[in-house]
Phi, psi and omega in degrees: 000145177277131178293135177233165170239143181259128183272302187069010179200164180288132178294348181256311182251352175072011174291140175267346175293126181199169170223155180285133183256318182221119183252144169063038182279144179245159176279099182270000186260307185237002165084017176299133181291156176115169175240140191221144182248137178247132178249143180258124178265151178298336177288354177103001179270135173255122190228150176276127177204123357293168178226164177303135176290158184308320181292338182268354186294317176308324181293333183276000178243018185295321184246032186286151185295340184284005179275341186278151178242131174200133180300126179292146182282116180268084193290335175287353177265351180301144181284163174092190188289322181298316178297323178298319179293322178291321172300320178293324177294314184292317175303313184288319188269327189240004173082017176279167182232059178289130171283167177058043176255146179272132175298337177299337177308327180293341179267355187286335177298310176290332190263331182221070191292322180302310185296316182287330179296326171303314179296321179301314183283332177296322177258016178050039173059032184277121171293163181295150179304136180291333184202164177297140181086012178299124193261140183226133177245122176254112179278133184068044188286350175061226179288350176099018185303311186289335173300325177293318171301310184300319180294322178296332180276353179101018182262153169273097193252136172223167181214163173227150174206139182281355185263113188301326180291319175293322177300313183295324181298313182296315184291335173299337176267005177082028183260149182277094184223136183242158177281124178162181176200195177240133355283166178099034185288328180086001179279153176291155175292154178055049180259348190224146167278330179231141167228132181248134173230085183265105181056051180237318183304325178296343184266346191266148181282337183231083182296322179296316175295326176301310183294322183298320180292319179305317177297317183289333180286340180278144167295158178303132182084359187284164191243131172257136173237129174221149179216149175191167178298149188264116180299343183259012188292152167295328179305312182295320178298325184283316188259346179049238185289350178266357181298132186298330186288344179287309183043053175297143004252030180278329181271107185279324186207140177235157184224152168268175188296319186290316178294325179296317178304313180296319178301312185294321175296317179297327178282358181095011177277152179239172172055047186280126182226128169279131178269157175308137181291156171295155167279074196255354189298326180296319177295308187291320180291321180299308187289324177297318179298318181294317177305317184292341179259007179073026183254159170298117183296342185261008179283158188292322185291143173292145176287162185299142176085003188291323185299323178282325183286334185300318179297324176293323178296312176298323176291325178296322176303309180297317176302318181292334177297320182280321184230086189295341176297342181258006179289163181285340176234163170231128184235137185217154166237154180203158189233142173290151181298141174290163178299141172287155177305318184289321175296321175299318181297316179297318178295322176296319177297318180296317176297324181289321182293322178294315180299314180295326180292320180297317183291333180269002175090013182278186185297126175296176181302153177070015172074013182279137174299141176292137182283128178275148179280123183294146182276143176255000000 
C-alpha cells in the first residue's frame, strides 16, 4: 500500500467546503495501486485527497515515461522544402533568423493552422532570444527533450526535475539538469528570462508556492509559459474517472483557465494570456478509451470503439477552437512586472558609481580589493 496524507481542505485556498467530483479513480496509465478521489472546491480547483505522502512520491514515478530517451524531432531542421517553410514560419512569427528559410512560411499560419499549431507547441511559443545568453529554465524537464529544442533555438537552457531517474537520463545527454522542483529550486532570484512549466503544476503539492517561486526566478519582464490538463474540459465530462488528464495519483490538483489566471495574478504576474489550445482531443480521447477498457493507453493497437469515437474527438478539437474553455488542456503565458522607472534609475546610478570608482582606483565591484601592481 502507498502511504498517503489526508488534506481535508483545498491545497490552494484552504477551504473545507467541497464536493466529490470523481470517485474511485484508478491509475490506468502506469499501474500505481489504489483507488483515488478528486474533490471540487468552490474556488474552482479539482484536487486529490487523500494523496501520496512525500516519502511515497518517488515510487509513483518509478515507471514514468520521462526515463526513456529518444531525440526530439527538430522539424525546422529537416532538409528540403518542408524544413525551409518551417524555418520561414519561425522567422516570420517568432523573430528567428534561420538561414535557408522560405518566405512562404509567413503564409502558413492562415493556410495550415493545425500544422503550425503543432510547431508552436513544439517550441512552446518561444520568441527568438533577445540577446546571446538568454537564460531558460525548464521545470520538470524530465529526460531533457525540450532542453534540446531550446538549445537548438539559441537559448542557454537548463532544467530541474524531482525524479532522480529522469535527471540521470537528461545528464546522460550532456544537459545541464539538477535534481529539484518548485518550490525549493535553490536558484537565485531573477536568474532566468524564461521559465517553463509544461504539465508540471498539476504534479506539485504546493501550486501557490510553485508559482510564487517561478515569479521570483524571472528577471523583470521575464516570461512564464505553462500548460496542463484542463479541469473544465469536455473530455473529463465524457470519460470521468478514465479521463487521461486525471492520471491519479500523480496529478494532485487541476485548474480551469479562469482559476489559473487568478492564481497567476495573485503570484504577481502581469499580461496574463490564454493561448489557443492544442488540438489534443485525439490523444486524450484515444488514451481515455483505452483506460476505460483496462488497456495500456500507449499500446499501438487502437482501443475498442475507437473508429466511432475518433469522429467525436475531431469534433471536440473543432469545438475547442471556438470555445477554448472546453479543451483538454489549458496553456497560458504570463510576465513578471518590468522594472519601475525609479528602480531602473537607481540601478543605473549604482552602476555609474561603480564605474567611477574603478576609474579612480577604488575598490572594485563585489568588495574585492584592487590588485596592486607588484614592484620590481
